[in-house]
VMD Tcl script that draws the C-alpha trace (Angstrom):
set ca {
  {-85.67 118.50 20.01}
  {-88.05 121.29 19.06}
  {-91.70 120.39 19.87}
  {-93.74 119.97 16.71}
  {-96.45 122.33 17.90}
  {-93.97 125.20 17.91}
  {-92.97 124.92 14.26}
  {-95.13 127.73 12.89}
  {-94.18 130.07 15.73}
  {-90.50 129.41 15.25}
  {-90.71 130.07 11.53}
  {-92.44 133.35 12.32}
  {-89.66 134.23 14.73}
  {-87.07 133.51 12.07}
  {-88.90 135.86 9.72}
  {-88.76 138.63 12.29}
  {-85.04 138.04 12.84}
  {-84.41 138.26 9.11}
  {-86.21 141.59 8.77}
  {-83.08 143.58 9.65}
  {-80.69 141.41 7.63}
  {-79.04 142.36 4.32}
  {-81.02 142.14 1.11}
  {-81.86 138.66 -0.14}
  {-84.17 137.13 -2.74}
  {-87.77 138.28 -2.28}
  {-90.18 135.59 -1.11}
  {-92.59 134.95 1.72}
  {-91.30 133.76 5.08}
  {-87.66 133.69 6.18}
  {-84.99 135.08 3.86}
  {-81.89 133.20 2.95}
  {-78.65 133.38 1.00}
  {-76.75 130.90 -1.12}
  {-73.85 129.55 0.89}
  {-71.66 129.27 -2.21}
  {-71.29 131.69 -5.09}
  {-72.29 130.64 -8.59}
  {-69.47 128.96 -10.54}
  {-67.09 131.46 -12.11}
  {-66.21 129.19 -15.04}
  {-67.32 126.05 -16.83}
  {-66.80 122.64 -15.25}
  {-66.84 124.13 -11.76}
  {-69.52 123.24 -9.24}
  {-71.40 125.27 -6.69}
  {-72.82 123.89 -3.46}
  {-76.61 123.87 -3.08}
  {-76.81 124.93 0.58}
  {-79.09 127.85 1.48}
  {-78.69 129.53 4.87}
  {-81.49 131.46 6.50}
  {-80.34 134.97 7.40}
  {-79.78 135.51 11.12}
  {-78.71 133.18 13.90}
  {-81.23 130.73 15.27}
  {-81.81 130.09 18.95}
  {-78.72 129.07 20.89}
  {-80.16 125.61 21.49}
  {-80.53 124.87 17.79}
  {-84.29 125.29 17.73}
  {-84.49 127.17 14.42}
  {-84.97 124.15 12.18}
  {-85.93 120.50 12.19}
  {-83.78 118.17 14.25}
  {-83.30 114.39 14.03}
  {-86.49 113.40 15.85}
  {-88.66 115.50 13.56}
  {-86.96 114.29 10.39}
  {-87.30 110.67 11.43}
  {-90.95 111.23 12.36}
  {-91.72 112.89 9.03}
  {-90.16 110.07 7.04}
  {-90.95 107.06 9.22}
  {-87.32 106.20 9.90}
  {-85.83 104.19 12.78}
  {-84.00 106.08 15.50}
  {-80.76 104.15 15.86}
  {-79.70 102.86 12.46}
  {-76.71 102.75 10.16}
  {-74.36 100.76 12.35}
  {-72.76 98.77 9.53}
  {-72.55 101.62 7.02}
  {-69.79 103.91 5.81}
  {-71.28 107.12 4.45}
  {-69.05 109.53 2.54}
  {-69.66 113.26 2.31}
  {-67.79 114.78 -0.63}
  {-67.34 118.56 -0.67}
  {-64.81 121.12 -1.85}
  {-62.17 122.77 0.34}
  {-61.48 122.24 4.03}
  {-63.85 122.78 6.91}
  {-61.18 122.89 9.67}
  {-63.75 122.61 12.48}
  {-65.93 119.97 10.87}
  {-65.41 117.33 13.55}
  {-65.86 119.76 16.42}
  {-69.02 121.29 14.95}
  {-70.44 117.86 14.28}
  {-69.74 117.01 17.91}
  {-71.81 119.98 19.09}
  {-74.69 118.96 16.83}
  {-74.68 115.34 17.90}
  {-74.31 116.14 21.58}
  {-77.21 118.60 21.50}
  {-79.56 116.03 19.99}
  {-78.39 113.13 22.13}
  {-76.74 111.26 19.26}
  {-73.74 109.01 19.93}
  {-70.36 110.71 19.60}
  {-68.60 110.31 16.24}
  {-64.90 111.15 16.46}
  {-61.60 110.42 14.81}
  {-60.36 108.75 17.98}
  {-63.28 106.31 18.04}
  {-62.90 105.47 14.36}
  {-66.37 106.81 13.55}
  {-65.17 109.96 11.77}
  {-62.41 110.33 9.20}
  {-61.40 113.36 7.15}
  {-59.14 113.03 4.12}
  {-58.06 114.90 1.02}
  {-59.17 113.94 -2.47}
  {-56.31 111.47 -2.78}
  {-57.07 109.71 0.49}
  {-54.21 111.44 2.32}
  {-53.71 114.21 4.84}
  {-52.77 117.15 2.59}
  {-56.04 118.94 3.17}
  {-57.07 121.82 0.91}
  {-57.29 125.40 2.08}
  {-60.24 126.40 4.21}
  {-63.33 127.97 2.67}
  {-66.05 129.41 4.89}
  {-68.75 129.21 2.21}
  {-68.26 125.51 1.51}
  {-67.90 124.89 5.25}
  {-71.61 125.63 5.59}
  {-72.32 122.93 3.02}
  {-70.10 120.46 4.82}
  {-71.70 121.21 8.19}
  {-75.16 120.70 6.69}
  {-74.22 117.40 5.04}
  {-72.63 115.97 8.17}
  {-75.63 116.99 10.27}
  {-78.15 115.33 7.95}
  {-76.18 112.09 7.74}
  {-75.95 112.05 11.53}
  {-79.64 112.84 12.01}
  {-80.82 109.90 9.92}
  {-78.06 107.29 10.42}
  {-76.49 108.10 13.81}
  {-74.59 104.80 14.06}
  {-72.92 105.05 10.64}
  {-69.26 105.81 10.21}
  {-68.65 109.06 8.36}
  {-65.94 109.70 5.78}
  {-65.45 113.35 4.83}
  {-63.48 113.70 1.57}
  {-62.41 117.26 0.79}
  {-61.58 118.12 -2.82}
  {-58.79 120.56 -3.62}
  {-61.23 122.86 -5.40}
  {-64.76 123.05 -6.76}
  {-63.64 121.86 -10.20}
  {-65.71 118.86 -11.28}
  {-62.48 116.95 -11.92}
  {-61.34 117.46 -8.31}
  {-64.74 116.71 -6.82}
  {-65.07 113.66 -9.06}
  {-61.65 112.42 -7.98}
  {-62.85 112.78 -4.39}
  {-65.89 110.63 -5.21}
  {-63.64 107.91 -6.61}
  {-61.47 108.12 -3.51}
  {-64.51 107.79 -1.23}
  {-65.53 104.58 -2.99}
  {-61.95 103.25 -2.97}
  {-61.80 103.84 0.80}
  {-64.87 101.69 1.36}
  {-67.82 104.06 1.34}
  {-70.99 102.24 0.34}
  {-72.99 105.48 0.28}
  {-71.82 108.83 -1.12}
  {-73.60 112.17 -0.64}
  {-73.20 114.92 -3.25}
  {-74.73 118.33 -2.51}
  {-73.26 120.27 -5.40}
  {-73.68 120.59 -9.12}
  {-73.04 122.54 -12.28}
  {-74.64 123.25 -15.62}
  {-74.78 120.17 -17.79}
  {-72.43 120.60 -20.77}
  {-70.58 118.64 -23.45}
  {-68.21 117.14 -20.88}
  {-71.02 115.54 -18.86}
  {-70.76 112.08 -20.45}
  {-66.99 111.95 -19.95}
  {-67.25 113.03 -16.33}
  {-70.10 110.61 -15.74}
  {-68.16 107.55 -16.88}
  {-64.99 108.68 -15.14}
  {-66.37 109.56 -11.69}
  {-69.96 108.44 -11.11}
  {-70.35 104.93 -12.57}
  {-69.92 102.82 -9.42}
  {-72.21 99.77 -9.44}
  {-73.19 98.58 -5.99}
  {-72.60 102.02 -4.43}
  {-75.28 104.57 -3.61}
  {-74.38 108.01 -4.97}
  {-77.11 110.52 -4.20}
  {-76.88 113.97 -5.80}
  {-78.85 117.13 -5.09}
  {-80.96 118.17 -8.07}
  {-80.19 121.87 -7.49}
  {-81.95 125.00 -6.24}
  {-82.47 127.08 -9.37}
  {-85.93 125.91 -10.34}
  {-86.82 124.20 -13.61}
  {-83.76 122.86 -15.46}
  {-81.24 120.07 -14.88}
  {-77.81 120.11 -13.30}
  {-74.94 117.63 -13.39}
  {-74.20 115.19 -11.75}
  {-77.88 114.88 -10.75}
  {-78.55 114.24 -14.46}
  {-76.23 111.22 -14.43}
  {-78.12 107.95 -14.97}
  {-75.77 106.38 -12.42}
  {-76.78 108.50 -9.43}
  {-79.91 108.97 -7.34}
  {-81.21 112.44 -8.23}
  {-82.76 114.03 -5.15}
  {-85.33 116.80 -5.47}
  {-86.66 119.10 -2.76}
  {-89.89 119.61 -0.86}
  {-91.59 121.95 1.56}
  {-92.35 119.97 4.74}
  {-94.76 121.14 7.42}
  {-96.53 119.46 10.36}
  {-100.19 118.71 9.63}
  {-102.39 117.52 12.45}
  {-105.25 116.60 10.11}
  {-103.60 113.65 8.35}
  {-102.57 110.19 9.49}
  {-98.99 110.92 8.50}
  {-98.97 114.15 10.52}
  {-97.02 116.06 7.87}
  {-97.83 117.92 4.67}
  {-95.30 117.87 1.84}
  {-95.29 119.70 -1.49}
  {-92.76 120.37 -4.23}
  {-90.51 123.22 -3.14}
  {-90.71 126.44 -5.14}
  {-90.31 130.05 -4.02}
  {-90.08 131.80 -7.38}
  {-89.18 131.33 -11.05}
  {-85.47 130.90 -10.35}
  {-85.52 129.34 -6.89}
  {-86.83 125.96 -5.89}
  {-86.07 122.35 -6.59}
  {-84.50 121.72 -9.99}
  {-86.03 119.21 -12.38}
  {-86.36 118.45 -16.03}
  {-84.99 116.48 -18.95}
  {-81.29 115.99 -19.61}
  {-80.10 117.15 -22.96}
  {-77.05 114.91 -23.04}
  {-77.23 111.82 -20.83}
  {-79.21 108.64 -21.56}
  {-82.37 107.49 -19.86}
  {-81.77 104.61 -17.45}
  {-83.73 101.43 -18.08}
  {-85.82 101.86 -14.94}
  {-87.30 105.20 -15.98}
  {-90.44 104.91 -18.10}
  {-91.85 108.45 -18.29}
  {-92.66 109.34 -21.87}
  {-92.08 113.10 -21.98}
  {-88.28 112.92 -21.91}
  {-86.13 110.75 -24.17}
  {-83.08 111.24 -21.95}
  {-82.46 111.06 -18.21}
  {-85.27 112.70 -16.20}
  {-84.56 114.49 -12.90}
  {-85.44 113.71 -10.10}
  {-85.86 110.18 -8.67}
  {-86.96 110.91 -5.09}
  {-87.16 113.97 -2.84}
  {-86.96 115.23 0.75}
  {-87.16 118.49 2.66}
  {-85.26 121.37 1.04}
  {-87.28 124.57 1.48}
  {-85.29 126.87 3.81}
  {-88.62 128.09 5.21}
  {-89.07 124.58 6.60}
  {-85.34 123.95 6.97}
  {-83.07 121.99 9.26}
  {-80.89 122.93 12.23}
  {-77.11 123.03 11.69}
  {-74.24 124.07 13.94}
  {-71.44 126.01 12.20}
  {-68.53 127.84 13.84}
  {-66.26 128.28 10.77}
  {-67.98 130.82 8.57}
  {-70.64 131.12 11.25}
  {-71.02 131.59 14.97}
  {-73.50 128.98 16.17}
  {-76.83 127.50 15.17}
  {-78.44 128.20 11.79}
  {-81.34 127.02 9.71}
  {-80.30 125.59 6.35}
  {-82.18 124.36 3.33}
  {-81.69 123.63 -0.35}
  {-81.54 120.25 -2.02}
  {-78.23 120.06 -0.15}
  {-80.32 119.02 2.84}
  {-82.30 116.46 0.86}
  {-79.34 114.64 -0.72}
  {-77.55 113.54 2.49}
  {-80.91 112.71 4.09}
  {-81.70 110.31 1.24}
  {-78.14 108.95 1.23}
  {-78.47 108.08 4.91}
  {-81.91 106.54 4.34}
  {-80.32 104.13 1.87}
  {-77.80 103.27 4.60}
  {-80.66 102.29 6.91}
  {-82.04 99.96 4.25}
  {-78.96 97.75 3.94}
  {-76.02 97.29 1.60}
  {-76.68 97.14 -2.15}
  {-75.33 94.01 -3.80}
  {-72.24 94.12 -5.98}
  {-73.13 95.20 -9.50}
  {-76.53 96.61 -8.53}
  {-77.88 100.00 -9.57}
  {-79.25 101.61 -6.39}
  {-80.93 104.43 -8.32}
  {-83.35 101.79 -9.62}
  {-84.51 100.61 -6.20}
  {-87.27 103.21 -5.61}
  {-88.73 102.39 -9.03}
  {-89.27 98.82 -7.84}
  {-91.05 99.96 -4.67}
  {-92.94 103.20 -5.41}
  {-95.66 102.21 -2.96}
  {-93.09 102.60 -0.15}
  {-92.80 106.36 -0.76}
  {-94.94 109.37 0.08}
  {-96.36 110.41 -3.29}
  {-96.16 114.21 -3.46}
  {-98.97 115.54 -5.60}
  {-98.90 119.34 -5.36}
  {-96.53 122.20 -6.07}
  {-94.88 123.47 -9.25}
  {-91.63 125.23 -10.07}
  {-92.60 126.63 -13.47}
  {-94.91 126.18 -16.43}
  {-93.44 123.66 -18.83}
  {-94.36 121.06 -21.43}
  {-94.96 118.29 -20.62}
  {-96.18 119.66 -17.29}
  {-95.01 116.74 -15.12}
  {-91.39 117.83 -15.63}
  {-91.99 120.87 -13.43}
  {-95.29 120.14 -11.63}
  {-95.86 117.57 -8.91}
  {-98.71 115.13 -9.46}
  {-99.85 111.60 -8.74}
  {-97.16 109.08 -9.60}
  {-93.85 110.15 -11.09}
  {-92.99 113.82 -11.64}
  {-89.82 115.82 -12.16}
  {-89.64 117.96 -9.01}
  {-90.18 115.13 -6.52}
  {-89.60 111.97 -8.55}
  {-91.55 109.07 -7.11}
  {-91.90 110.78 -3.73}
  {-90.21 111.09 -0.34}
  {-89.22 108.34 2.12}
  {-91.99 106.49 3.96}
  {-89.68 104.24 5.90}
  {-86.81 102.43 4.20}
  {-88.69 99.98 1.99}
  {-88.19 101.94 -1.23}
  {-84.43 101.98 -0.76}
  {-83.92 98.23 -0.58}
  {-82.89 96.17 -3.54}
}
mol new
graphics top color blue
foreach p $ca { graphics top sphere $p radius 0.5 }
foreach p [lrange $ca 0 end-1] q [lrange $ca 1 end] { graphics top cylinder $p $q radius 0.2 }
display resetview
C-alpha cells in the first residue's frame, strides 16, 4: 500500500514522468490517453478507461490501492464472499487472470484463479470461443478486475468477453453474465444515445434483482448509453484527494479537467425517468445516480502486461463503475424483482454528498454542477460505507 502522506509527491512524480511522453490533452497534473479509440460507427461502444502516460513505480505505487480506496469510502476489508460479480468488456485480454494475480498478490488479497473456482472467463455466449485479443480493451479489463478485487476481495469474478464493441454483442454478454448467475454486473463502456437506445435497453439491461452499474462517461456534460438507462446504476466520477483537516480525511469534488473531459452528466433525450428520481429540471432519465473516484490525476493502480509492461495509473468513470458495483456486493443480495438503482435514493444520508466542482455551464445548473443534495455529475454522492446500497 502507498502511504497516504506520499500522495501529493507521487502525483508530482507522475507529472515529471509524463513530461517526455507523446502529446496528450492539455490539463494540469499528469497527462493521460484514452485506452480505447472513439467508436467508428453508430451502435458501437468505447471503453471509458484513461491511462496516465508513463509507467508507474514497479511496486504499483502510482495510484490508489485497495487500502486507500476502502479508507476513502468507509468499506470493510474482507467482503464479498457470497457474491458473483461480472465484468463485461469487449475482446479478449489473454493475460487477464495472470495480471489480476499480480495485482492481488502485491496488495495481499486472496488469490482468485480458475483452478480455485474464484475466476471464470467466458465468451459472450457462455462458452470458450473467446474473441480476438485487443490491447486497448485489455487496459479496460485490467482496470475493472482490479477495482472489483480491491473492494470485494472475496467475491467470485466472472469475466464475459464480447466478440466486438458493438452494443448488440456487449449487450448479449450482459445477458449471458446474468444467465450464468452474476448478481452484480460492471459496465465501463458506452456510446452516444440514439434512436435504438430504448430497444437495446429492454433487450439487454432490464434485469430486476440484478445490479448493473454503468460508467457515465468521460466526455464532460452530456449523456451516454447505457448509463442513461433507467434500469442501471449510472456512476459519475470524482477527484479524490487526502485531506488531513476533515473528519473523513479525504476531499472529493466532481471531476472535470476541461470542456470535453470529465465526468459525463445530463438529461436523457430518449429514455424515461425512473420513479425514484424526483429532480425537476429533466423530464427524462437524469445521469448520474452516485459517483466515485475517476480523475486520472487521483487515479488507481493497475497491473497490465498485455498492451502494457507493468504498473500504471488509470482513471475515468471506468474506475468508478466497478468500484460501485463491488460496493453493492458488500451490501448484500438484492431481492428478486427489486430495482437496485433505487436503493441510494432511499438512503441518501449514507453517502458523501459532493458539493463542489462543475463540468460545464448549463441550465438548469445542477445537471453539470455539483451542489448540496442531488446533482448530475455526482448524483447523490459517493459511498460512505455500504448503507446506501442496501435495499
